[in-house]
Every structure is written in structure tokens, then in C-alpha cells.
N, C-alpha and C positions, 0 to 999 in steps of 0.2 A: 466883227467882234463876236465873241462867243456869247450866246444867249443862255442865261441860267434861270431856272425856275425853282422857286422856293415855296414850299407849302407850310403854312402855319396852321396846324390843327389844334384848335382851342377846345378840345373836348372837355366836358364838365368834369369827368373823372380825373383829368390831368391838371386842370387849372383851377378847380374849385368854383367854376361859374355857377353850378347848380346851387351852391350855398349862398350865392349872391342874388337870388331871385330871378333866374333866367325865365323868360317868357312872360314877365309881368310888364309888358309894354302897353302904353295907351295907344290910341289910334294914330298919334303923330309919330310913333316909333321911338319915343323917349321912354326909358325905364325909370320908374320911381325909385328903383333900388340902385341906380348908378351912384357909386360912392362920391361924396363931396371931396373936392381937392383944393389945395392952396397952390397957386402958381408961384414957382420959386426961381424963375429965370425967364429969359427971352426965348420965344419960339425958335426952333431951328427947322430948316427945310428938309434935312435928311438925317437918317441914322445909319451908321455902318451895320451891315447885315450881321457880321461876325460878333457884334456887341449885343444883339437882341437875344435875350434868354427866354422870354415868355411874352405872350400877348393874351390879353383878356378882352373879349368882345363884351361890351356893356349893354349896348342896344343898337338900333339901326343907325345911330349917329356917332357912336363913341367906341374907340378902341384904346386900351391902355397897353403900353409896351414897357417891359422891364429890361434894363440893360445889365451887363455884367458887373457894373459897379453898384448894383442894387438901386439904381436911379429909375424913376418912372417918368414916362412921357405920355401925355394924353393927346390923342389925335382925334380932333372933332371934325368929322367929315363935312365938307361944304354943303352937301345935300343928303337927304335920307337915302340909305342903302337898303332897299326893301329886302327883308328876309335875313339880314345879317344878324340881328338880335335874336332871331328864332334859331337859326342854324348854328351860329357861333363858330363857324368854320369858314376860312377863306384861303385863297392862294394869290400869289402875285408873281409876275415875271419881270426881270430886270436884266439889262446887259451890264449893269454897274455892280459895284461891291457895296451898294447902299440902297436903302428904300427911301424914296423921296415923296414930297407933297405933290409931284406931278405924276406919280405912278398910279396905276389902276389896280384895284383888287377885284377878285371874282369870288362871289359867295358860292360855297359848295354845299349842295344838298345831300344828306345821307338818306339813301332810298331803302335802307335796311339790308342791303346785300353788300358784296365787296365793292369798294370804290365809292366815289362821289360823283355827282353830276353838277356841272356849272349851272347856277341859278340866275345870275345877273352880275353886272360889273358896276363899280363905283370909283370915283376919284378920292384920293386921300387929301387930308389937310396938313397943316403944319404940325410939328411935334413940339408940344409945350411941356417943359419940365415941371413936374408937380410933386407934391407930397399929399398923402391922404390925410384928411381931417379926422381926428379920432373923437 
């Protein structure tokens, strides 16, 4: 099987993370600025890669994914992913056409020069359809 690598760079300038309080995590890795959500459906184990339009890292435990139909899915990682909330950049590799709860993400550190350096890896959780509470 052909192995495909997809990189989701969730830079603050592109996704608006800076406006959402990046870096305001407590010692547990949870951000007090993570937006509240209302669950609007049952969790799914996978999202088709071609449907993902955006990802927003909220903290060391939470990534929100927006799909092409403007639907949001919250992925609450099963354990803390150290550095994810600070770096807000990750990559993943899959041999499938979808990203799933059994996949591993790798946090990428920006060292100030060209490129990124892997910082650590973490497992994903299920993708829960949500709406943001206003």
C-alpha cells in the first residue's frame, strides 16, 4: 500500500488561533480559552482526509476539525499531548484516505528556521460532531 503523509500546519496567522488565546494553558495542558461546544451527533472513528478543510489546535488535549460542509468535529485526545497547545502544528501519516482515532499525530516544533522538528507523538480520539456555543 502506498503510504501518504499529510501535514496540517495550524499556524496562528492562517487559522486565527492567536485570537483564541494560544499559550494560555494551565499546568494540566487544558486551555481556559478552548471554546465551549454542544455535541450534535454520535462520535465517529474516522474523517475522510479530502473532507478536512481546517484544523484548530485548542490545547494539549483538543483539536477541532472543520469539514467541507462547514461541520466541526472535536477530537479530545485520550491523553495529554505535550507541546501541542504551544506549537499548534502537527503532522500525521496514514496509508488510508481517512484520519482515524487509531492514528498517531506528531507535534512539530518551529525552531525559527526553515522546516520543523518532530517534538513528540500522541494518539487521536474519536471525532465528535459539535456546534460552538455562542
